[in-house]
C-alpha positions in Angstrom: 25.3 12.6 10.7 22.7 14.1 13.1 19.7 14.3 10.3 20.5 10.7 9.4 20.2 9.5 13.1 17.0 11.6 13.4 15.7 10.4 10.4 16.7 6.5 11.1 17.0 3.8 8.5 15.3 4.5 5.3 12.6 1.7 4.6 11.2 0.9 1.0 7.7 1.4 0.8 6.3 -2.1 1.3 8.8 -2.1 4.7 6.9 1.1 5.4 3.7 -0.4 4.8 4.5 -3.5 7.3 6.1 -1.4 10.1 3.4 0.9 10.0 0.8 -2.0 10.6 2.5 -3.7 13.0 3.2 -0.9 15.2 -1.1 -0.2 14.8 -1.8 -3.8 15.5 0.9 -3.9 18.5 -0.9 -0.8 20.0 -4.6 -2.6 19.6 -3.2 -5.8 20.7 -1.3 -4.5 24.1 -2.9 -1.0 24.4 -0.9 1.3 26.8 -2.8 2.8 30.0 -5.1 5.6 28.9 -4.7 5.2 24.6 -5.3 8.2 22.9 -7.5 6.0 20.1 -8.5 9.3 18.6 -5.1 10.6 17.9 -3.7 7.2 16.8 -6.9 7.2 14.4 -5.9 10.6 13.1 -2.4 9.2 12.6 -3.2 6.3 11.0 -5.8 8.0 8.7 -2.8 10.3 7.8 -0.7 7.4 6.7 -3.3 5.7 4.6 -4.0 9.1 2.8 0.0 9.2 2.1 -0.4 5.7 0.7 -3.4 6.7 -1.4 -1.1 9.2 -3.2 1.3 6.4 -3.6 -1.1 3.9 -4.9 -2.1 6.9 -7.6 1.2 7.4 -8.6 2.1 3.9 -9.3 -1.1 3.1 -11.2 -0.1 6.0 -13.7 3.5 4.9 -13.8 2.4 1.5 -14.5 -0.3 2.1 -17.0 2.4 4.2 -18.9 4.8 1.5 -18.8 1.8 -1.0 -20.3 1.0 1.4 -22.8 4.6 1.4 -23.7 5.2 -2.4 -23.6 2.0 -2.8 -25.6 3.5 -0.3 -28.6 7.1 -1.7 -28.5 5.2 -5.3 -28.5 3.2 -4.3 -31.6 6.1 -2.8 -33.7 8.0 -5.8 -32.7 5.3 -7.9 -34.4 5.1 -5.6 -37.6 8.8 -5.0 -37.6 10.4 -8.5 -36.5 14.1 -7.8 -35.1 16.1 -8.5 -32.0 16.2 -4.7 -30.9 12.5 -4.0 -30.1 12.2 -7.9 -28.7 14.8 -7.1 -26.2 13.1 -3.7 -25.4 9.7 -5.6 -25.0 11.5 -8.0 -22.7 12.8 -5.4 -20.6 9.3 -3.5 -20.6 7.6 -6.9 -19.9 10.1 -7.4 -16.6 9.3 -3.4 -15.4 5.8 -3.8 -15.9 5.8 -7.5 -14.0 7.6 -5.5 -10.9 5.4 -2.4 -11.0 2.5 -4.7 -11.0 3.3 -6.9 -8.0 4.7 -3.6 -6.3 1.0 -2.1 -6.9 -0.5 -5.3 -5.8 1.2 -5.1 -2.6 0.3 -1.6 -1.9 -3.3 -2.3 -2.9 -3.6 -5.2 -0.2 -1.8 -3.1 2.4 -3.9 -0.6 2.1 -7.1 -2.8 2.3 -5.8 -4.3 5.5 -5.2 -0.6 6.4 -8.9 0.1 6.2 -9.8 -2.5 8.3 -7.5 -1.1 11.1 -9.2 2.4 10.7 -12.6 0.7 11.7 -10.7 -0.7 14.8 -9.5 2.3 15.7 -12.6 4.2 14.9 -14.1 2.0 17.2 -12.0 2.2 19.9 -11.9 6.0 19.6 -16.0 5.9 20.5 -17.1 6.1 17.1 -18.8 3.9 14.5 -16.8 1.0 13.6 -17.2 -2.4 11.8 -15.3 -5.6 11.1 -15.8 -7.3 8.0 -15.0 -10.9 8.6 -15.9 -14.1 6.6 -18.1 -12.3 4.5 -20.2 -10.9 7.2 -20.1 -7.8 9.3 -19.5 -7.4 13.0 -20.9 -3.6 13.4 -18.5 -2.1 16.4 -16.0 -5.0 16.4 -18.1 -7.6 18.0 -17.5 -10.8 17.3 
């Protein structure tokens, strides 16, 4: 029980992305007194590295499931019967779910890149914002 209390409520990956993004955006919008931007940047980039690993795993799984879908679909076309058609439908649902999940991960990480740039700027380094097809060096408007 003590370990569960320490770990807190377990969230899915998409919830984790949203919670971390909300945390970082909250600190950027309403920073504490004397914030340690470099430490926050390092923490955020560590989280981004974890998301890169997650994306690679999901890309590999999505590619394998897509390959199996195509193989089963090809078999179902060459040998029409209910079992391969049913299996094709199951793989289509699975691949669709993985594509949606991968899309969400990819877009979340793309947003995190912009947060990293802002954190790097606030930590005293070089950063930029990419808004409306133009580059704003060092986060200027």
